[in-house]
PAZA-465672 format. One record per atom (N, C-alpha, C): z, y, x. Coordinates in steps of 0.2 Angstrom, whole numbers, padded with zeros to 4 digits, always signed. Atoms other than C-alpha are relative to their C-alpha. Layout:
N
ZYX/...
END
This chain:
413
-0002+0005+0005/-0054+0316+0309/+0004+0004-0005/-0004-0003+0005/-0048+0323+0292/+0007-0002-0001/-0007+0001+0001/-0030+0325+0289/+0001-0005-0006/-0001+0005+0006/-0023+0311+0277/+0004+0004-0006/-0004-0003+0005/-0016+0315+0260/+0008+0000+0002/-0007+0001-0002/+0001+0308+0266/+0001-0003+0006/-0003+0003-0006/+0010+0304+0282/+0007-0003-0002/-0007+0003+0001/+0025+0292+0280/+0003-0001+0007/-0004+0001-0007/+0037+0293+0295/+0005-0006-0001/-0004+0006+0001/+0045+0276+0296/-0004-0006-0002/+0003+0007+0002/+0038+0258+0296/+0004-0005-0001/-0005+0005+0002/+0053+0249+0290/-0002-0002-0008/+0002+0003+0007/+0053+0241+0272/+0000+0006-0005/+0001-0006+0005/+0056+0258+0263/-0006+0004+0002/+0006-0004-0001/+0043+0267+0272/-0007-0003-0001/+0006+0003+0001/+0030+0254+0271/-0001-0001-0008/+0000+0000+0007/+0034+0251+0253/-0003+0006-0004/+0002-0006+0003/+0032+0269+0249/-0008+0002+0002/+0007+0000-0002/+0015+0269+0259/-0004-0003-0005/+0005+0004+0005/+0008+0255+0248/+0000+0003-0007/+0000-0003+0007/+0014+0263+0232/-0004+0007+0000/+0005-0006-0001/+0005+0280+0238/-0007-0002+0000/+0007+0003+0000/-0011+0270+0241/-0002-0002-0007/+0001+0002+0007/-0009+0263+0224/-0002+0006-0005/+0001-0006+0004/-0010+0281+0217/-0007+0003+0003/+0007-0003-0002/-0027+0284+0226/+0001+0004+0006/+0000-0004-0005/-0020+0293+0241/-0001-0003+0007/+0001+0003-0006/-0025+0291+0259/+0007+0001+0004/-0006+0000-0003/-0010+0287+0270/+0000-0003+0007/-0001+0002-0007/-0005+0286+0288/+0008-0001+0001/-0007+0001-0002/+0012+0278+0294/+0001+0001+0007/-0002-0001-0007/+0020+0284+0310/+0007-0003+0001/-0007+0003-0001/+0035+0275+0318/+0000+0000+0008/-0001-0001-0007/+0043+0277+0335/-0001-0007+0004/+0001+0006-0003/+0042+0258+0338/-0005-0005-0003/+0004+0005+0004/+0031+0250+0325/+0003-0003-0006/-0003+0003+0007/+0033+0240+0309/+0006-0005+0002/-0005+0005+0000/+0049+0230+0306/+0004+0000+0007/-0004+0000-0007/+0058+0236+0323/+0007+0002-0001/-0007-0002+0001/+0074+0242+0315/+0004-0005-0005/-0004+0004+0005/+0086+0236+0301/-0004-0004-0004/+0005+0004+0005/+0071+0229+0291/-0001-0007+0003/+0001+0007-0003/+0070+0215+0304/+0006-0004+0000/-0006+0004-0001/+0088+0209+0305/+0005+0000-0006/-0005+0000+0005/+0096+0211+0288/+0001-0007-0003/-0002+0007+0003/+0103+0197+0277/-0006-0003-0004/+0005+0002+0004/+0087+0196+0267/+0001+0000-0007/-0002+0000+0007/+0095+0199+0250/-0003+0006-0004/+0001-0005+0005/+0089+0209+0235/+0006+0000-0004/-0006+0001+0003/+0106+0212+0230/+0001+0005-0006/+0000-0005+0006/+0103+0220+0212/+0007+0000-0003/-0006+0000+0004/+0120+0215+0206/+0005+0004+0004/-0004-0003-0004/+0128+0225+0220/+0000+0008-0002/+0001-0007+0003/+0130+0241+0210/+0006+0004+0002/-0006-0003-0002/+0148+0246+0216/-0001+0004+0007/+0001-0003-0007/+0147+0259+0230/+0006-0002+0005/-0005+0001-0005/+0156+0256+0246/+0005+0005+0000/-0005-0005+0001/+0165+0272+0244/+0004-0001-0007/-0003+0002+0006/+0178+0266+0231/+0008+0000+0002/-0007+0001-0002/+0197+0265+0229/+0002-0006+0003/-0001+0006-0003/+0196+0247+0233/-0001+0000+0008/+0001+0000-0007/+0189+0250+0250/+0006+0004+0004/-0005-0004-0003/+0202+0264+0253/+0007-0005+0001/-0006+0005+0000/+0216+0250+0250/-0001-0005+0006/+0001+0005-0005/+0208+0238+0262/-0001+0003+0007/+0002-0003-0007/+0202+0251+0276/+0006+0000+0005/-0005-0001-0006/+0219+0254+0285/+0001-0007+0003/-0001+0007-0003/+0221+0235+0288/-0006-0002+0004/+0006+0001-0004/+0203+0233+0293/-0001+0004+0006/+0001-0004-0006/+0203+0247+0305/+0004-0001+0005/-0004+0002-0006/+0217+0240+0315/-0003-0006+0004/+0003+0005-0004/+0206+0226+0320/-0007+0002+0002/+0006-0003-0003/+0192+0232+0332/-0006-0005-0002/+0005+0005+0002/+0182+0216+0327/+0000-0001-0007/-0001+0001+0007/+0186+0217+0309/-0006+0002-0004/+0005-0002+0005/+0175+0221+0293/-0002+0007+0001/+0002-0008-0001/+0176+0240+0296/+0004+0002+0006/-0003-0002-0006/+0179+0248+0312/-0004+0007+0002/+0003-0006-0003/+0176+0265+0321/+0002+0000+0007/-0002+0000-0007/+0175+0264+0340/+0003+0007+0002/-0004-0006-0002/+0188+0276+0348/-0005+0006+0002/+0004-0005-0003/+0174+0285+0357/-0004+0004-0005/+0004-0003+0006/+0166+0290+0340/+0004+0003-0005/-0004-0002+0005/+0181+0294+0330/+0000+0007-0002/+0000-0008+0001/+0181+0313+0332/-0007+0002-0003/+0007-0002+0003/+0162+0314+0328/-0001-0002-0007/+0001+0003+0007/+0163+0304+0312/+0005+0003-0005/-0006-0002+0005/+0179+0313+0305/-0003+0004-0006/+0002-0003+0006/+0169+0325+0294/-0004-0004-0005/+0003+0005+0004/+0159+0311+0287/+0005-0004-0004/-0006+0004+0003/+0175+0301+0284/+0003+0004-0006/-0003-0004+0005/+0182+0315+0274/-0004+0000-0006/+0004+0000+0006/+0167+0316+0263/+0000-0007-0004/-0001+0007+0002/+0168+0297+0261/+0006-0001-0004/-0006+0000+0003/+0186+0299+0256/+0000+0003-0007/+0001-0004+0006/+0182+0312+0243/-0004-0004-0005/+0005+0004+0004/+0168+0300+0236/+0004-0006-0003/-0003+0006+0003/+0181+0287+0232/+0004+0002-0006/-0004-0002+0006/+0189+0297+0218/-0003-0003-0006/+0003+0004+0006/+0187+0288+0201/-0006+0003-0003/+0005-0003+0004/+0176+0300+0193/-0007+0000+0004/+0006+0000-0004/+0164+0301+0208/-0003-0008+0001/+0002+0007+0000/+0164+0282+0209/-0004-0002-0006/+0003+0001+0006/+0159+0281+0191/-0007+0003+0000/+0006-0003-0001/+0145+0293+0194/-0005-0004+0004/+0004+0003-0005/+0139+0284+0209/-0002-0007-0003/+0001+0007+0003/+0140+0267+0200/-0006+0001-0005/+0005-0001+0005/+0129+0274+0186/-0007+0001+0003/+0006-0002-0004/+0116+0281+0198/-0003-0006+0003/+0002+0006-0003/+0116+0265+0208/-0003-0005-0005/+0002+0005+0005/+0114+0254+0193/-0007+0002-0003/+0006-0002+0002/+0099+0264+0187/-0006-0001+0005/+0005+0001-0005/+0090+0263+0204/+0000-0008+0001/+0000+0007-0001/+0095+0244+0205/-0005-0003-0006/+0004+0003+0006/+0087+0241+0187/-0007+0002+0001/+0007-0001-0001/+0071+0250+0192/-0003-0004+0006/+0002+0004-0006/+0070+0241+0209/-0001-0007-0002/+0001+0007+0003/+0072+0224+0200/-0006+0000-0004/+0006+0000+0005/+0059+0229+0187/-0007+0001+0004/+0005-0002-0004/+0047+0235+0201/-0002-0006+0005/+0000+0004-0005/+0050+0221+0213/-0006-0005+0000/+0005+0006+0000/+0039+0206+0207/-0007+0003-0001/+0007-0003-0001/+0024+0217+0203/-0002+0002+0006/+0002-0003-0007/+0025+0225+0220/-0001-0006+0005/+0001+0006-0004/+0026+0208+0228/-0007-0003-0001/+0007+0003+0002/+0011+0201+0218/-0005+0005+0003/+0005-0005-0003/+0001+0217+0223/-0001-0001+0007/+0001+0000-0007/+0005+0215+0241/-0001-0007+0003/+0002+0007-0002/+0002+0196+0242/+0006-0003+0003/-0006+0003-0003/+0020+0192+0246/+0005-0003-0005/-0004+0003+0005/+0027+0185+0230/+0002-0007+0002/-0002+0007-0002/+0028+0167+0238/+0006+0000+0005/-0005-0001-0004/+0041+0174+0249/+0007+0001-0003/-0006-0001+0004/+0053+0177+0235/+0004-0006-0002/-0004+0005+0002/+0068+0166+0232/+0005+0002-0005/-0005-0001+0006/+0080+0165+0217/+0006-0005+0001/-0005+0005-0001/+0095+0155+0224/+0007+0003-0001/-0006-0003+0002/+0109+0167+0219/+0005+0001+0006/-0005-0002-0005/+0125+0172+0228/+0006-0003-0002/-0007+0003+0001/+0142+0164+0230/+0005+0004+0003/-0006-0004-0003/+0157+0176+0233/+0006-0005+0000/-0006+0004+0000/+0172+0166+0238/+0006+0003+0002/-0006-0003+0000/+0190+0170+0238/+0005-0005+0003/-0006+0004-0002/+0206+0163+0247/+0006+0001-0004/-0005+0000+0004/+0217+0160+0233/-0001+0005-0007/+0001-0004+0006/+0219+0167+0215/+0001+0007+0000/-0001-0007+0000/+0226+0183+0220/-0006+0004+0002/+0006-0003-0002/+0210+0188+0229/-0005+0000-0005/+0005+0000+0006/+0200+0183+0214/+0002+0006-0005/-0002-0005+0005/+0211+0194+0203/-0001+0007+0002/+0002-0007-0002/+0209+0209+0214/-0007+0002+0000/+0008-0002+0001/+0190+0208+0212/-0002+0001-0007/+0002+0000+0007/+0191+0207+0193/-0003+0007-0002/+0003-0006+0003/+0189+0226+0190/-0007+0001+0002/+0007-0001-0002/+0173+0226+0200/-0005-0005-0004/+0004+0004+0004/+0166+0211+0190/+0000+0003-0007/+0000-0003+0007/+0171+0220+0173/-0005+0005+0000/+0005-0006+0000/+0161+0235+0179/-0007-0003+0000/+0007+0003+0000/+0146+0223+0182/-0002-0003-0007/+0001+0002+0006/+0148+0215+0166/-0002+0005-0005/+0001-0005+0004/+0148+0231+0157/-0008+0003+0001/+0007-0002-0001/+0130+0234+0165/-0004-0006-0001/+0004+0006+0002/+0124+0217+0159/-0001-0005+0005/+0002+0004-0005/+0125+0208+0175/+0004-0007-0001/-0002+0007+0002/+0127+0189+0173/+0004-0003+0006/-0004+0004-0005/+0140+0179+0183/+0005-0005-0003/-0005+0005+0002/+0153+0165+0182/+0005-0001+0005/-0005+0002-0005/+0169+0162+0190/+0001-0007+0001/+0000+0007-0001/+0172+0145+0198/+0007-0002+0003/-0005+0003-0004/+0186+0134+0204/-0003-0004+0006/+0003+0004-0006/+0185+0123+0219/-0005-0005-0001/+0005+0005+0002/+0175+0110+0210/-0006+0003-0001/+0006-0004+0001/+0163+0123+0204/-0004+0002+0006/+0003-0003-0006/+0161+0130+0221/-0004-0006+0004/+0003+0006-0003/+0157+0112+0228/-0006-0002-0003/+0006+0002+0003/+0144+0109+0215/-0006+0005+0002/+0005-0005-0002/+0134+0125+0221/-0001-0001+0007/+0001+0000-0007/+0138+0124+0239/+0005-0005+0003/-0004+0004-0003/+0146+0109+0247/+0002+0002+0007/-0002-0001-0007/+0155+0110+0264/+0004+0006+0002/-0004-0005-0001/+0166+0125+0262/+0007-0002+0002/-0006+0001-0001/+0183+0125+0269/+0005+0000-0006/-0004+0000+0006/+0197+0121+0256/+0004+0006-0001/-0003-0007+0001/+0205+0138+0259/-0003+0004-0005/+0003-0004+0006/+0192+0145+0247/+0000-0004-0006/-0002+0003+0006/+0199+0140+0231/-0003+0002-0006/+0003-0003+0006/+0190+0152+0219/-0006+0003+0003/+0006-0003-0001/+0173+0159+0218/-0003+0003-0006/+0004-0003+0006/+0160+0169+0208/-0007+0000+0002/+0007+0001-0002/+0142+0165+0207/-0004+0004-0004/+0004-0005+0004/+0129+0178+0202/-0008-0003+0001/+0007+0003+0000/+0112+0169+0198/-0005+0005+0001/+0005-0006-0001/+0103+0186+0198/-0001+0003+0006/+0000-0002-0007/+0104+0188+0216/-0006-0003+0004/+0006+0003-0003/+0087+0186+0224/+0000+0001+0008/+0000-0001-0008/+0082+0185+0243/-0007-0001+0002/+0007+0001-0003/+0066+0185+0254/+0001-0005+0005/+0000+0005-0005/+0061+0171+0265/+0002+0002+0007/-0002-0003-0007/+0063+0182+0281/-0002+0007-0001/+0001-0007+0001/+0065+0201+0280/-0005+0003+0005/+0005-0003-0005/+0055+0204+0297/-0007-0003-0002/+0006+0002+0002/+0041+0193+0291/-0003+0003-0006/+0001-0003+0006/+0041+0201+0274/-0003+0007+0002/+0002-0007-0002/+0040+0219+0282/-0007+0000+0004/+0006+0001-0004/+0026+0213+0294/-0006-0001-0005/+0006+0002+0005/+0016+0206+0279/-0001+0007-0004/+0002-0006+0004/+0018+0223+0270/-0004+0005+0005/+0004-0004-0005/+0011+0232+0286/-0007-0003+0000/+0007+0003+0000/-0004+0220+0286/-0003+0001-0006/+0003-0002+0006/-0007+0223+0268/-0002+0007-0001/+0001-0008+0000/-0006+0242+0270/-0007+0001+0004/+0006-0001-0004/-0019+0240+0284/-0006-0002-0003/+0006+0003+0003/-0031+0229+0274/-0002+0005-0006/+0001-0005+0006/-0030+0243+0260/-0003+0006+0003/+0003-0006-0003/-0037+0256+0273/+0005+0004+0004/-0005-0004-0003/-0020+0262+0280/+0000-0001+0007/+0000+0000-0007/-0017+0266+0298/+0008+0001+0002/-0007+0000-0002/+0000+0263+0307/-0001+0002+0008/+0000-0002-0007/+0003+0273+0324/+0007+0000+0002/-0006-0001-0003/+0017+0273+0336/+0000+0007+0003/-0001-0007-0002/+0023+0290+0338/+0008+0002-0002/-0007-0002+0000/+0041+0297+0341/+0000+0007-0003/+0000-0007+0003/+0042+0311+0328/+0007+0003+0001/-0006-0003-0001/+0055+0324+0331/+0001+0006-0004/-0001-0006+0004/+0051+0338+0319/-0006+0001-0005/+0005-0002+0005/+0042+0345+0304/+0000+0007-0001/+0001-0007+0001/+0035+0362+0300/-0005+0001-0005/+0005-0001+0005/+0027+0368+0284/-0006+0005+0003/+0005-0003-0002/+0010+0375+0288/-0005+0002-0005/+0005-0002+0005/+0000+0384+0274/+0000-0005-0006/+0001+0005+0006/-0006+0370+0262/+0001-0007+0003/-0002+0006-0003/+0001+0356+0273/+0006+0000+0004/-0006+0000-0004/+0014+0350+0285/-0002-0002+0007/+0001+0002-0007/+0014+0349+0304/+0005-0005+0002/-0005+0005-0002/+0022+0333+0311/+0000+0001+0008/-0001-0001-0007/+0028+0336+0329/+0003-0006+0003/-0003+0006-0003/+0031+0322+0341/+0003+0002+0007/-0004-0002-0006/+0042+0321+0357/-0005+0001+0006/+0004-0001-0006/+0027+0320+0369/-0005+0006-0001/+0004-0006+0001/+0019+0336+0362/-0006-0001-0005/+0006+0001+0005/+0006+0328+0350/+0003+0002-0007/-0001-0002+0007/+0005+0334+0333/-0005-0003-0005/+0004+0002+0006/-0002+0328+0316/+0000+0005-0005/+0000-0004+0006/-0006+0336+0300/-0001-0004-0006/+0001+0004+0007/-0005+0330+0282/+0001+0005-0005/-0001-0004+0006/-0005+0337+0265/+0007+0000-0002/-0007+0001+0002/+0012+0329+0261/+0003-0005+0005/-0004+0005-0004/+0025+0319+0271/+0006-0003-0003/-0005+0004+0002/+0037+0306+0267/+0005-0002+0006/-0004+0001-0005/+0052+0305+0278/+0005-0006-0002/-0003+0006+0002/+0058+0287+0278/+0002-0004+0007/-0001+0002-0007/+0064+0285+0296/+0007-0003+0001/-0007+0004+0000/+0081+0276+0292/+0005+0005+0003/-0005-0003-0003/+0095+0281+0303/-0001+0006+0004/+0002-0006-0004/+0085+0294+0313/-0002+0005-0005/+0003-0005+0005/+0080+0303+0297/+0003+0007+0000/-0003-0007+0000/+0093+0317+0298/-0001+0004+0006/+0002-0004-0006/+0088+0322+0315/-0006+0003-0001/+0007-0003+0002/+0070+0325+0309/+0001+0006-0005/-0001-0005+0005/+0077+0334+0294/+0003+0007+0002/-0003-0006-0003/+0086+0346+0305/-0005+0006+0001/+0006-0005-0002/+0069+0354+0310/-0002+0004-0006/+0001-0004+0006/+0068+0360+0292/+0006+0004-0003/-0006-0004+0002/+0085+0368+0292/+0005-0004-0004/-0005+0004+0005/+0094+0354+0282/+0005-0004+0005/-0005+0004-0004/+0110+0346+0289/+0003-0005-0005/-0002+0005+0005/+0112+0330+0279/+0004-0005+0003/-0006+0004-0004/+0128+0320+0283/-0002-0008+0000/+0002+0007+0000/+0119+0303+0287/+0004-0003+0006/-0003+0004-0006/+0129+0291+0298/-0003-0007+0000/+0003+0006-0002/+0125+0274+0305/+0005-0006-0001/-0004+0007+0000/+0133+0257+0299/-0004-0004+0005/+0003+0004-0005/+0129+0247+0314/+0002-0007-0002/-0001+0007+0002/+0126+0229+0308/-0001-0005+0005/+0001+0005-0005/+0128+0214+0318/-0001-0007-0003/+0001+0007+0002/+0122+0196+0316/-0002-0005+0005/+0003+0006-0004/+0118+0179+0324/-0004-0004-0005/+0005+0004+0004/+0103+0169+0318/+0000-0007+0003/+0000+0007-0002/+0105+0150+0320/-0006-0003-0002/+0006+0004+0002/+0092+0137+0319/+0001-0002-0007/+0000+0001+0007/+0087+0132+0301/+0004-0006-0001/-0004+0006+0001/+0096+0115+0303/+0008+0001+0002/-0007-0001-0002/+0113+0123+0308/+0005-0002-0006/-0004+0001+0005/+0120+0120+0291/-0004-0001-0007/+0003+0001+0007/+0115+0114+0273/+0002+0005-0004/-0001-0006+0004/+0115+0131+0265/-0004+0000-0006/+0004+0001+0006/+0110+0131+0247/-0001+0007-0004/+0000-0006+0003/+0114+0149+0242/+0003+0005+0005/-0003-0005-0004/+0119+0165+0251/+0008+0000-0002/-0007+0000+0001/+0138+0165+0253/+0003+0007+0003/-0003-0006-0002/+0148+0181+0254/+0008-0001+0001/-0007+0000-0001/+0165+0181+0262/+0003+0007+0000/-0001-0007+0001/+0170+0198+0255/+0007+0002+0003/-0006-0001-0003/+0188+0197+0262/-0001+0001+0007/+0002+0000-0007/+0180+0196+0279/-0006+0004+0002/+0006-0005-0001/+0165+0208+0277/-0006-0003+0003/+0006+0003-0003/+0151+0196+0281/-0003-0005-0005/+0004+0005+0004/+0138+0184+0273/-0003-0005+0005/+0004+0006-0003/+0129+0168+0278/-0006-0001-0005/+0006+0000+0004/+0111+0168+0272/-0005-0005+0003/+0005+0005-0002/+0097+0155+0272/-0006+0003+0000/+0007-0002-0001/+0081+0161+0279/-0005-0005+0001/+0005+0005-0002/+0065+0152+0282/+0000-0001+0007/+0000+0001-0007/+0068+0155+0300/+0006-0002+0003/-0006+0001-0003/+0086+0151+0302/+0006+0001-0005/-0006-0002+0003/+0104+0153+0296/+0003+0006+0003/-0003-0007-0003/+0110+0171+0298/+0007+0001-0002/-0007-0001+0001/+0128+0175+0300/+0001+0007+0002/-0001-0007-0002/+0131+0194+0299/+0003+0004-0005/-0002-0005+0004/+0137+0210+0291/+0005+0004+0003/-0006-0004-0002/+0153+0220+0293/-0003+0008+0001/+0002-0007-0001/+0152+0239+0296/+0004+0003+0006/-0002-0004-0006/+0154+0248+0313/-0003+0007+0000/+0002-0007+0000/+0153+0267+0311/+0000+0003+0007/+0000-0002-0007/+0147+0271+0328/-0006+0004+0002/+0005-0005-0002/+0132+0282+0328/-0006-0004+0003/+0007+0003-0002/+0115+0279+0336/+0000-0001+0008/+0000-0001-0007/+0120+0281+0355/+0004-0005+0004/-0004+0005-0003/+0134+0269+0359/-0003-0007+0001/+0003+0007-0001/+0130+0252+0367/+0002-0005-0005/-0003+0005+0004/+0131+0237+0356/+0006-0004+0002/-0006+0004-0002/+0147+0227+0355/-0001-0007-0003/+0002+0007+0003/+0141+0209+0352/+0006-0004+0000/-0006+0004+0002/+0159+0203+0352/+0001+0000-0008/+0000+0000+0008/+0157+0208+0333/-0004-0006-0002/+0003+0006+0002/+0144+0195+0331/+0003-0006+0002/-0004+0006-0002/+0154+0182+0341/+0006-0001-0005/-0006+0000+0004/+0169+0186+0330/-0002-0003-0007/+0003+0003+0006/+0159+0183+0314/-0002-0007+0000/+0003+0007+0000/+0151+0167+0320/+0006-0005+0001/-0006+0005+0000/+0169+0160+0325/+0003-0001-0007/-0003+0001+0006/+0175+0164+0308/-0004-0005-0005/+0005+0004+0004/+0159+0156+0300/+0001-0008+0002/-0001+0007-0002/+0163+0140+0310/+0006-0003-0003/-0006+0002+0003/+0180+0139+0303/-0001-0001-0008/+0001+0000+0007/+0175+0143+0285/-0005-0006-0002/+0005+0005+0001/+0160+0131+0286/+0000-0006+0005/-0002+0004-0005/+0167+0116+0296/-0006-0004+0003/+0005+0003-0002/+0150+0108+0297/-0006+0004+0004/+0005-0005-0003/+0141+0123+0305/-0001-0002+0007/+0001+0001-0008/+0133+0120+0322/-0002+0007+0003/+0001-0007-0002/+0135+0137+0331/-0005+0000+0006/+0004+0000-0006/+0123+0132+0345/-0007+0003-0001/+0007-0003+0000/+0106+0141+0349/-0001+0006-0004/+0000-0006+0004/+0110+0157+0340/-0003+0006+0004/+0003-0006-0003/+0101+0174+0343/+0004+0006-0003/-0003-0006+0002/+0111+0190+0342/-0004+0006-0001/+0004-0006+0002/+0105+0206+0334/+0005+0006-0002/-0004-0006+0002/+0112+0224+0331/-0005+0005-0003/+0004-0004+0002/+0104+0236+0320/+0003+0006-0004/-0002-0007+0003/+0106+0254+0312/-0001+0000-0008/+0001-0001+0007/+0109+0255+0293/+0002+0007-0002/-0001-0007+0002/+0108+0273+0287/+0004+0001-0006/-0004-0001+0006/+0122+0278+0276/+0003+0007-0001/-0003-0006+0002/+0128+0293+0266/+0007-0001-0003/-0007+0001+0002/+0146+0296+0261/+0001-0003-0007/-0001+0003+0006/+0144+0292+0243/-0004-0006-0002/+0003+0007+0000/+0134+0276+0246/-0007+0001-0004/+0007-0001+0003/+0118+0283+0237/-0005+0003+0005/+0005-0002-0005/+0102+0286+0246/-0002+0008-0001/+0003-0007+0001/+0093+0303+0248/-0007-0001-0002/+0007+0001+0003/+0077+0303+0237/-0001+0006-0003/+0002-0007+0003/+0069+0320+0233/-0003+0004+0005/+0004-0005-0004/+0060+0335+0240/+0005+0003+0005/-0003-0005-0005/+0065+0345+0255/+0001+0007-0003/-0002-0007+0002/+0073+0362+0252/-0006+0005+0003/+0005-0005-0003/+0060+0370+0264/-0007-0001-0002/+0006+0001+0002/+0045+0362+0257/-0001-0005-0005/+0000+0005+0005/+0041+0353+0241/-0005-0006+0002/+0005+0005-0002/+0027+0344+0251/+0004-0006+0005/-0004+0005-0004/+0041+0334+0261/+0004-0004-0005/-0004+0004+0005/+0049+0320+0251/+0004-0005+0005/-0005+0004-0004/+0065+0311+0258/+0001-0006-0003/-0002+0006+0003/+0068+0293+0256/+0004-0004+0005/-0004+0003-0005/+0082+0287+0267/+0007+0000-0002/-0008+0000+0001/+0101+0283+0268/+0002-0005-0005/-0002+0005+0005/+0101+0267+0258/+0005-0005+0002/-0006+0004-0003/+0115+0259+0269/-0003-0007+0001/+0002+0007+0000/+0114+0240+0267/-0004-0002-0005/+0004+0002+0006/+0103+0241+0252/-0007+0002+0000/+0007-0002+0000/+0086+0246+0259/-0005-0005-0002/+0005+0005+0002/+0077+0230+0256/+0001+0000-0008/-0001+0000+0007/+0085+0229+0239/-0003+0005-0004/+0002-0006+0004/+0080+0246+0233/-0007+0003+0003/+0007-0002-0002/+0063+0247+0242/-0005+0001-0005/+0005-0001+0005/+0052+0244+0228/+0001+0006-0005/-0001-0006+0005/+0061+0256+0216/-0001+0007+0004/+0001-0006-0004/+0062+0269+0230/-0008+0002+0000/+0007-0001-0001/+0043+0267+0233/-0003+0003-0007/+0002-0003+0006/+0040+0270+0214/+0002+0007-0001/-0002-0007+0001/+0050+0286+0214/-0004+0005+0005/+0004-0004-0005/+0041+0292+0230/-0007+0002-0002/+0007-0001+0003/+0024+0289+0222/+0000+0005-0005/-0001-0005+0005/+0030+0299+0207/+0000+0007+0003/-0001-0006-0003/+0035+0313+0218/-0006+0003+0003/+0006-0002-0003/+0019+0313+0228/-0005+0002-0005/+0006-0002+0004/+0008+0314+0213/+0002+0004-0006/-0003-0005+0005/+0019+0326+0203/+0001-0003-0007/-0001+0003+0007/+0023+0314+0189/+0008+0000-0001/-0007+0001+0001/+0040+0313+0180/+0002-0007+0003/-0003+0006-0003/+0051+0301+0190/+0002-0006-0005/-0001+0005+0004/+0054+0284+0183/+0008+0000-0002/-0007-0001+0002/+0073+0287+0183/+0002+0007+0002/-0002-0006-0002/+0083+0303+0185/+0002+0000+0007/-0002+0000-0008/+0084+0307+0204/+0005+0006+0002/-0005-0005-0002/+0097+0321+0203/+0005-0003+0004/-0006+0002-0004/+0111+0310+0209/-0002-0002+0007/+0002+0002-0007/+0100+0306+0224/-0002+0006+0004/+0003-0006-0003/+0096+0324+0228/+0003+0001+0008/-0002-0001-0007/+0096+0327+0247/+0005+0006+0001/-0004-0006+0000/+0104+0343+0244/+0007+0000-0003/-0006+0001+0003/+0119+0336+0235/+0007+0001+0004/-0006-0001-0005/+0131+0338+0250/+0001+0008+0002/
END
């Protein structure tokens, strides 16, 4: 069998979106994944296209909150003691990325990628037959008191400067959009331009089916390394199997940096371990996604249930899950939404690949221009999937990229 034009490593939402975009440029494509489509973070995320979320996680604001959060092992941000030493170099890079000049640089780059992703989204959904899964219900960020709202205002001013629509609300305005919140949430901000998908796992599986209908192949293979070979790339698997392709897209999420090491690159990718509980659809009359920013989690309405999840546990790939984090968020959600029925939930933990400056790695490998990296989107993989797919397709076909990708260079570290 002839080698394909492109092999994409990773069958999550970014990898499959890139594979479909490459097909659209007339390339033959095979997707390889260690577990199959939608097996990782693409299955259990909050389902949001958070185009208004342009501010990087690495920021002065997070530095102010981090010491208090880190004292709570079940809080919005935690580092398991068993992992603290290993993550120290990454945390130092994160701290450096919080400098105001670097935050401004990251915000501008993030905004460009968000704008591209939003522009590409609906055409991509229409082409893949998934437009009916798109929702435009907005997002409601809530605050406990006027002081918490005031602390958020610099971030909203930054969004306003980039043309993002929002409106601040009092308690009555909150109740008009989402009844049933506890009275402790006296202020809020509603962003109508916040989109979501009916269910992220079903969406990713639909992309896989569309890719196959267009002639693509998806194989389960645990890829461990890449090697340039003349006019192509050899893909090496753990079981000794190898594949050949003219070009490769590395979009293996939190496992990508391990594969990149085979090309001599050490990219400081870490893992935000995300937790959630998905309750039955009738658990609460949820009308929009609610963000409890002071507590680091969201409540989302999916076609398959009510999902309570979020927070950041920087714990790598190998430690066992700590589902007490899911339980802590659900307990808070019961307090914040007094009518929520907590029974019948399903817990989940997944790996969100994160780089210290909150920007993904999109660009060519140093060892070979035939390898394109597309990973490290943190909690914005779904949001930025269509835009990333456009950039990957541009790189694969040697066209000028739709936006400047220098800020996303895999070699910037």
